C-alpha positions as CSV (number, residue, x, y, z in Angstrom):
1,X,-1.6,-15.7,10.9
2,X,-4.9,-16.1,12.8
3,X,-7.2,-19.0,12.3
4,X,-10.9,-18.9,13.0
5,X,-12.6,-22.3,12.9
6,X,-16.3,-22.6,12.4
7,X,-17.3,-25.9,13.9
8,X,-21.0,-25.6,14.8
9,X,-23.8,-25.4,12.3
10,X,-24.6,-21.9,13.5
11,X,-21.0,-20.7,13.1
12,X,-20.8,-22.1,9.6
13,X,-24.1,-20.5,8.6
14,X,-23.0,-17.1,9.8
15,X,-19.5,-17.3,8.4
16,X,-18.3,-13.8,7.4
17,X,-21.7,-12.2,7.5
18,X,-21.6,-8.9,9.3
19,X,-17.8,-8.4,9.3
20,X,-17.0,-4.7,8.5
21,X,-13.6,-5.6,7.1
22,X,-12.1,-9.0,6.5
23,X,-8.8,-9.1,8.3
24,X,-5.7,-9.6,6.0
25,X,-4.0,-12.0,8.4
26,X,-7.0,-14.4,9.1
27,X,-8.1,-17.7,7.6
28,X,-11.7,-18.7,8.2
29,X,-12.0,-22.5,8.2
30,X,-15.1,-24.5,7.6
31,X,-14.3,-28.2,8.4
32,X,-16.4,-31.2,7.5
33,X,-18.3,-29.6,4.6
34,X,-20.3,-31.7,2.2
35,X,-20.2,-31.3,-1.6
36,X,-22.9,-29.1,-3.0
37,X,-23.2,-26.8,0.0
38,X,-23.8,-23.2,-1.1
39,X,-21.4,-20.4,0.1
40,X,-22.6,-16.9,-0.6
41,X,-21.7,-13.2,-0.1
42,X,-24.9,-11.9,1.2
43,X,-24.2,-9.7,4.3
44,X,-20.5,-9.6,3.5
45,X,-19.1,-6.1,2.8
46,X,-16.1,-6.9,0.6
47,X,-15.0,-9.5,-1.9
48,X,-13.3,-12.6,-0.5
49,X,-11.5,-15.7,-1.8
50,X,-12.8,-19.2,-1.1
51,X,-10.6,-22.3,-1.3
52,X,-11.8,-25.9,-1.5
53,X,-9.7,-28.7,0.0
54,X,-10.1,-32.5,-0.4
55,X,-9.8,-35.2,2.3
56,X,-6.0,-35.0,2.1
57,X,-6.1,-31.2,2.5
58,X,-5.0,-30.6,-1.1
59,X,-6.3,-27.4,-2.5
60,X,-8.1,-28.2,-5.7
61,X,-10.2,-25.2,-6.6
62,X,-10.4,-21.5,-5.8
63,X,-12.8,-18.7,-6.5
64,X,-13.4,-15.1,-5.7
65,X,-16.8,-14.2,-4.4
66,X,-18.1,-10.7,-5.0
67,X,-20.9,-9.3,-2.7
68,X,-23.7,-8.9,-2.6
69,X,-24.9,-11.6,-4.9
70,X,-21.8,-13.8,-5.4
71,X,-22.2,-17.5,-4.5
72,X,-20.7,-20.9,-5.3
73,X,-21.5,-24.5,-4.5
74,X,-18.8,-26.7,-3.0
75,X,-17.4,-29.0,-5.7
76,X,-17.5,-32.8,-5.5
77,X,-14.7,-33.9,-3.2
78,X,-14.7,-30.9,-0.9
79,X,-14.1,-31.7,2.8
80,X,-12.8,-28.3,4.0
81,X,-13.5,-24.7,2.9
82,X,-11.3,-21.7,3.7
83,X,-12.4,-18.1,3.2
84,X,-10.0,-15.2,3.4
85,X,-9.5,-11.6,2.3
86,X,-8.5,-11.5,-1.4
87,X,-4.7,-12.3,-1.7
88,X,-4.2,-13.7,1.8
89,X,-3.1,-17.2,0.9
90,X,-0.9,-16.0,-1.9
91,X,0.7,-13.3,0.3
92,X,1.7,-15.9,2.9
93,X,2.7,-18.5,0.3
94,X,0.6,-21.2,2.0
95,X,-0.9,-22.9,-1.0
96,X,-0.3,-23.1,-4.7
97,X,-3.2,-20.9,-5.8
98,X,-2.1,-20.7,-9.4
99,X,-2.1,-24.5,-9.8
100,X,-5.5,-24.8,-8.1
101,X,-7.0,-22.1,-10.2
102,X,-5.7,-23.6,-13.5
103,X,-7.0,-27.0,-12.3
104,X,-10.4,-25.5,-11.7
105,X,-10.6,-24.2,-15.3
106,X,-10.1,-27.6,-16.8
């Protein structure tokens, strides 16, 4: 598993833009994110999953973003955002995605 941490504003703004393929074994981490920030798929060439974590690193919402127009705002309580190729977290059993997805639908 490879971790890519976007710490600067410039890194966070670029995110996955321009990647030809999103690696299956990589998590792209955006720490210190405020609620209401927009994440989008413009410039990204394939769908990806986005995960929202709270201050205790609990996963509380997930979504799949579809290029080129897909976008989502970070929900209230978001502190960290993780982006990854579709199925990555489930494949590695890192987080309870089903629980987070069902919570997000409530």
